C-alpha positions as CSV (number, residue, x, y, z in Angstrom):
1,M,-36.7,129.6,-2.1
2,S,-36.3,125.8,-1.8
3,N,-35.2,123.7,-4.8
4,L,-35.6,119.9,-5.3
5,Y,-32.6,117.9,-6.0
6,E,-31.4,114.4,-6.6
7,I,-28.0,113.1,-6.1
8,V,-26.9,109.6,-7.3
9,F,-23.6,108.2,-6.1
10,I,-21.6,105.0,-6.6
11,V,-19.6,103.4,-3.8
12,K,-16.9,100.8,-4.4
13,P,-18.2,97.2,-4.6
14,D,-15.6,95.9,-2.0
15,A,-16.7,98.5,0.7
16,L,-18.4,96.8,3.7
17,E,-22.1,97.1,4.2
18,E,-21.6,99.3,7.2
19,T,-19.4,101.7,5.2
20,L,-22.1,102.0,2.6
21,K,-24.7,102.7,5.3
22,G,-22.3,105.1,6.8
23,I,-21.9,107.1,3.7
24,I,-25.7,107.3,3.1
25,Q,-26.1,108.4,6.8
26,K,-23.4,111.0,6.5
27,A,-25.0,112.4,3.4
28,V,-28.4,112.7,5.1
29,T,-26.8,114.2,8.2
30,T,-25.0,116.8,5.9
31,I,-28.3,117.7,4.2
32,E,-30.0,118.2,7.5
33,G,-27.0,120.1,8.9
34,L,-27.2,122.4,6.0
35,K,-30.9,123.2,6.7
36,G,-32.2,121.0,3.9
37,S,-34.8,118.3,4.1
38,V,-34.5,114.7,2.8
39,V,-37.4,113.5,0.7
40,N,-36.5,110.0,-0.2
41,V,-33.4,107.6,0.2
42,D,-33.4,104.8,-2.3
43,E,-30.5,102.1,-2.4
44,W,-30.3,100.5,-5.8
45,G,-27.8,97.9,-4.7
46,K,-24.9,96.4,-6.6
47,R,-25.0,97.0,-10.4
48,K,-22.7,96.7,-13.3
49,L,-20.9,99.8,-14.4
50,A,-21.2,101.0,-18.1
51,Y,-17.4,101.3,-18.1
52,P,-14.7,100.6,-15.6
53,I,-14.0,103.2,-13.0
54,Q,-10.7,102.8,-11.0
55,R,-10.6,99.3,-12.3
56,Y,-14.0,98.4,-10.8
57,H,-16.7,96.8,-13.1
58,E,-19.4,97.0,-10.3
59,G,-20.6,99.4,-7.7
60,Y,-23.2,100.1,-5.1
61,Y,-25.7,102.8,-6.3
62,A,-27.7,105.0,-4.1
63,L,-30.1,107.8,-4.7
64,I,-31.1,110.7,-2.3
65,S,-33.8,113.2,-3.1
66,F,-33.7,116.3,-1.0
67,S,-34.8,120.0,-1.0
68,G,-32.9,123.1,0.1
69,D,-31.3,126.2,-1.1
70,A,-28.7,126.5,-4.0
71,S,-25.7,126.1,-1.8
72,L,-26.7,122.8,-0.4
73,P,-25.6,120.5,-3.3
74,K,-22.0,121.9,-3.0
75,G,-21.8,120.7,0.7
76,I,-22.9,117.1,-0.1
77,E,-20.6,117.0,-3.2
78,R,-17.7,118.1,-1.1
79,M,-18.4,115.4,1.5
80,L,-18.6,112.6,-1.2
81,K,-15.5,113.9,-3.0
82,L,-13.4,113.6,0.2
83,N,-14.7,110.0,0.8
84,E,-12.3,107.5,-0.7
85,N,-15.0,104.9,-1.1
86,C,-17.2,107.0,-3.5
87,L,-16.4,106.5,-7.1
88,R,-18.8,108.9,-8.7
89,F,-21.6,111.2,-8.0
90,Q,-24.0,113.4,-9.9
91,T,-26.5,116.0,-8.7
92,V,-29.5,117.1,-10.6
93,R,-32.0,119.9,-9.9
94,Q,-35.5,118.8,-10.5
95,Q,-37.8,121.0,-12.6
96,K,-41.0,122.0,-11.0
97,V,-44.0,121.2,-13.3
98,Q,-46.9,123.5,-13.3
99,K,-50.1,122.1,-14.5
100,T,-52.1,124.2,-16.8
101,P,-55.6,123.5,-18.2
102,A,-54.0,122.4,-21.5
103,S,-51.7,119.9,-19.8
104,K,-54.7,118.4,-17.7
105,D,-56.6,117.8,-21.0
106,A,-53.5,116.1,-22.4
107,E,-53.2,113.9,-19.3
108,K,-56.9,112.8,-19.7
109,T,-56.2,112.0,-23.4
110,V,-53.1,109.9,-22.5
111,E,-55.1,108.0,-19.8
112,A,-58.0,107.3,-22.2
113,K,-55.5,105.9,-24.8
114,N,-53.8,103.6,-22.2
115,V,-57.2,102.1,-21.2
């Protein structure tokens, strides 16, 4: 069974642009190598951190959405943990939303209120 995941990671702000692209490409390659599929890659760019991490006050953020089996996130996390330019990462499994007749009616009500 295939699960949907998202991983957000922060790269040091003084890393070169090609280093950032290399980390993203290596994460995508790792996902595909572990028989997963990449849904979306989104680079958020340089942002201020909520608190200093390793004396850095800014970092490059990137988000990768992917699907695969339950062992897939461990492989990507291991790759990011071994990379010295990666400050932090977090993986989240997405919940599958099943639409029921009641939820469809609620959506219509919300749409009507927004109009």
